[in-house]
C-alpha positions as CSV (number, residue, x, y, z in Angstrom):
1,M,199.1,171.2,63.0
2,I,196.5,172.8,65.2
3,S,193.8,170.4,66.7
4,V,190.4,171.7,67.7
5,T,188.7,170.3,70.7
6,P,186.0,171.4,73.2
7,L,186.6,171.3,76.9
8,G,183.4,169.4,77.4
9,F,179.7,169.1,76.3
10,P,176.4,169.5,78.2
11,R,175.1,166.1,79.1
12,I,171.3,166.5,79.6
13,G,170.3,166.3,76.0
14,A,168.6,168.8,73.7
15,R,165.2,167.6,74.9
16,R,166.3,166.7,78.4
17,E,166.5,163.1,77.5
18,L,168.8,162.3,80.4
19,K,166.4,163.8,83.0
20,Q,163.5,161.9,81.6
21,A,165.4,158.6,81.6
22,L,166.6,159.1,85.2
23,E,163.1,159.9,86.4
24,S,161.7,156.9,84.6
25,F,164.3,154.7,86.2
26,W,163.8,156.1,89.7
27,K,160.0,155.5,89.4
28,G,160.7,151.9,88.3
29,D,159.1,152.4,84.9
30,S,162.4,151.4,83.1
31,D,165.4,149.3,83.9
32,A,169.1,150.0,84.2
33,Q,169.7,148.7,80.7
34,S,167.4,151.3,79.3
35,L,169.1,154.1,81.3
36,H,172.5,153.1,80.2
37,A,171.3,152.9,76.6
38,T,170.0,156.4,76.7
39,A,173.3,157.6,78.2
40,A,175.3,155.9,75.5
41,A,173.1,157.4,72.8
42,L,173.5,160.9,74.2
43,R,177.2,160.5,74.4
44,E,177.4,159.4,70.8
45,R,175.1,162.2,69.6
46,H,177.1,164.8,71.4
47,W,180.4,163.5,70.1
48,R,179.1,163.5,66.5
49,L,177.8,167.1,67.0
50,A,181.2,168.2,68.1
51,R,182.9,166.4,65.3
52,E,180.5,167.8,62.7
53,A,181.2,171.3,64.1
54,G,184.9,170.9,63.4
55,A,186.3,169.2,66.5
56,D,189.2,167.0,65.8
57,I,189.2,165.4,69.3
58,V,186.1,164.8,71.4
59,P,186.1,164.8,75.2
60,V,185.0,161.7,77.1
61,N,184.2,161.1,80.7
62,D,182.6,164.6,80.9
63,F,179.3,162.8,80.9
64,S,177.6,161.8,84.2
65,L,174.4,160.2,85.2
66,Y,174.2,162.6,88.2
67,D,177.4,164.5,89.2
68,H,181.0,164.3,88.0
69,V,182.4,164.8,91.5
70,L,180.4,161.8,92.7
71,D,181.7,159.8,89.6
72,T,185.2,160.6,90.6
73,T,184.6,159.7,94.3
74,V,183.2,156.3,93.2
75,L,185.9,155.8,90.6
76,F,188.6,156.0,93.3
77,D,186.6,153.9,95.8
78,A,186.0,156.6,98.4
79,I,182.7,155.1,99.2
80,P,181.5,155.6,102.8
81,A,181.3,152.4,104.9
82,S,177.6,153.0,105.4
83,H,176.9,152.7,101.6
84,R,179.5,150.0,100.7
85,A,177.2,147.0,101.1
86,A,174.7,148.6,98.7
87,F,177.5,149.3,96.2
88,D,178.7,145.7,96.4
89,E,175.2,144.4,95.9
90,D,174.5,146.6,92.8
91,P,176.8,149.5,91.8
92,L,174.0,151.6,90.2
93,T,171.9,151.3,93.4
94,G,174.8,152.3,95.5
95,Y,175.6,155.2,93.2
96,F,172.1,156.6,93.5
97,A,172.0,155.9,97.2
98,L,174.9,158.3,97.6
99,A,173.2,160.8,95.3
100,R,169.6,160.6,96.6
101,G,169.6,158.4,99.6
102,L,168.0,154.9,99.8
103,Q,165.0,153.7,101.9
104,D,164.0,150.3,100.7
105,G,162.7,148.5,103.9
106,R,166.1,146.9,104.5
107,R,168.3,150.1,104.5
108,D,167.9,153.7,105.4
109,L,170.8,155.5,103.8
110,R,171.3,159.2,103.6
111,A,172.6,161.0,100.5
112,L,175.9,162.8,100.6
113,E,175.9,166.5,101.5
114,M,175.2,168.7,98.5
115,T,176.6,172.1,98.0
116,K,177.2,174.8,95.4
117,W,179.9,174.3,92.8
118,F,182.0,177.3,93.6
119,D,179.7,180.3,93.0
120,T,177.5,178.8,90.4
121,N,174.0,177.4,90.5
122,Y,175.3,173.9,89.8
123,H,175.5,171.7,92.9
124,Y,177.8,168.8,93.6
125,L,177.9,166.0,96.1
126,V,180.6,166.4,98.7
127,P,183.0,163.5,99.0
128,Q,183.2,162.1,102.5
129,F,186.6,160.8,103.5
130,E,187.9,158.9,106.5
131,A,191.0,159.9,108.5
132,N,192.9,156.9,107.0
133,Q,191.1,156.8,103.7
134,R,192.4,154.3,101.2
135,F,191.8,154.8,97.5
136,A,191.8,152.3,94.6
137,L,190.7,152.3,91.0
138,R,187.1,151.0,91.0
139,G,185.2,150.5,87.8
140,D,186.2,151.6,84.3
141,K,184.0,154.6,83.4
142,P,186.7,156.7,81.7
143,L,188.1,153.7,79.9
144,A,184.6,152.5,78.8
145,E,183.7,155.9,77.4
146,L,187.0,156.1,75.7
147,A,186.4,152.7,74.1
148,Q,182.9,153.8,73.0
149,A,184.3,156.8,71.2
150,Q,187.1,154.8,69.6
151,A,184.6,152.3,68.3
152,L,182.9,155.1,66.5
153,G,186.2,156.0,64.8
154,L,186.7,159.2,66.9
155,E,189.8,160.5,68.5
156,A,189.0,161.1,72.2
157,R,190.5,162.9,75.2
158,P,189.5,161.7,78.6
159,V,188.5,164.4,81.1
160,L,189.4,163.9,84.8
161,L,188.7,165.9,87.9
162,G,192.2,166.4,89.4
163,P,193.4,164.9,92.7
164,V,193.9,168.2,94.6
165,S,190.5,169.6,93.7
166,L,188.8,166.3,94.5
167,L,190.3,166.4,98.0
168,K,189.6,170.1,98.5
169,L,185.9,169.6,97.5
170,G,185.5,166.9,100.1
171,K,185.4,166.6,103.8
172,R,186.9,164.3,106.4
173,I,184.5,162.9,108.9
174,D,187.0,163.4,111.7
175,G,187.3,167.1,110.8
176,G,190.9,166.8,109.5
177,D,192.4,168.2,106.4
178,P,191.6,166.2,103.3
179,R,194.8,167.3,101.6
180,E,196.7,165.0,104.0
181,L,195.2,162.1,102.0
182,L,197.0,163.1,98.8
183,D,199.7,160.6,99.0
184,N,197.1,157.8,99.4
185,L,195.2,159.1,96.3
186,L,198.0,159.6,93.8
187,P,198.8,155.9,93.1
188,A,195.2,155.4,92.0
189,Y,195.4,158.4,89.6
190,A,198.7,157.0,88.3
191,E,197.1,153.6,87.6
192,L,194.3,155.2,85.7
193,L,196.6,157.4,83.6
194,S,198.7,154.3,82.7
195,K,195.6,152.4,81.7
196,L,194.3,155.3,79.6
197,K,197.6,155.4,77.7
198,A,197.5,151.6,77.2
199,A,193.9,152.0,75.9
200,G,195.1,154.4,73.2
201,A,194.5,157.8,74.7
202,Q,197.0,160.4,73.4
203,W,195.9,163.2,75.7
204,V,194.2,163.5,79.0
205,Q,192.5,166.7,80.4
206,I,193.0,167.0,84.2
207,D,190.8,169.8,85.6
208,E,191.8,171.5,88.8
209,P,189.0,174.0,89.4
210,A,190.2,174.7,92.9
211,L,193.1,176.7,91.4
212,V,190.6,179.6,91.1
213,L,190.5,179.9,94.9
214,D,192.9,181.8,97.1
215,L,195.7,179.3,97.6
216,D,197.7,178.9,100.8
217,D,201.1,177.4,101.2
218,A,199.6,173.9,101.8
219,D,197.6,174.2,98.6
220,R,200.7,175.1,96.6
221,A,202.7,172.3,98.1
222,A,199.9,169.8,97.3
223,Y,199.8,170.9,93.7
224,R,203.5,170.7,93.3
225,R,203.7,167.3,95.0
226,A,200.7,165.9,92.9
227,Y,202.0,166.9,89.5
228,A,205.6,166.1,90.2
229,A,204.4,162.6,91.0
230,L,202.1,162.3,88.0
231,A,204.8,163.6,85.7
232,E,206.7,160.4,86.4
233,V,203.8,158.2,85.2
234,D,203.8,156.5,81.8
235,A,200.7,158.4,80.8
236,P,199.1,160.3,77.9
237,Q,200.1,163.9,77.4
238,R,198.3,166.2,79.9
239,L,196.4,169.4,79.2
């Protein structure tokens, strides 16, 4: 039987509800609970729209409060040392400190570099890696959004930015090649895939947009190594 599913869904809302909720939160006119409630309502609305349009499976983890590359950076704990204390104090404050900077009288934190997403008008936040970067699964965003969809009786497919693209989209502060960090990153991806399967995900969508670039031998080797390793994981089926 053929299953119908979209690759993703625009997150801002038909009336730009996400933008309004973010601006209200940043101004201090609303709290984090209100922001998260708006985000949850938008996800539910978009899933139901997809389902009513004929989708059998809805995508989850394609939603972001700011940027999906930043979400993935945070998910795998690639948080710069300069921002880690803010994250440990309050994850949402730390997240927006990476996105927009933070000057609160105690700290003067700069935002991550922003650059164009390939040749589009979308901009993403550039991950900042250390020479000996260690990765770990931090938080539960894909799992939480999967659980939200399941609670609504929807079959859902988590969407992940792939490991090679994540590294290629980032920079190392020592000027080295981020692809050299792949072996450090793959165990965290493997752990997430295993947890998604245990949570009931039948499929997972791993996006590797960097495949549209001109690949060199190191790129091809990185992709082969990454997906040979992930093929050994007890994970959902992969698209």
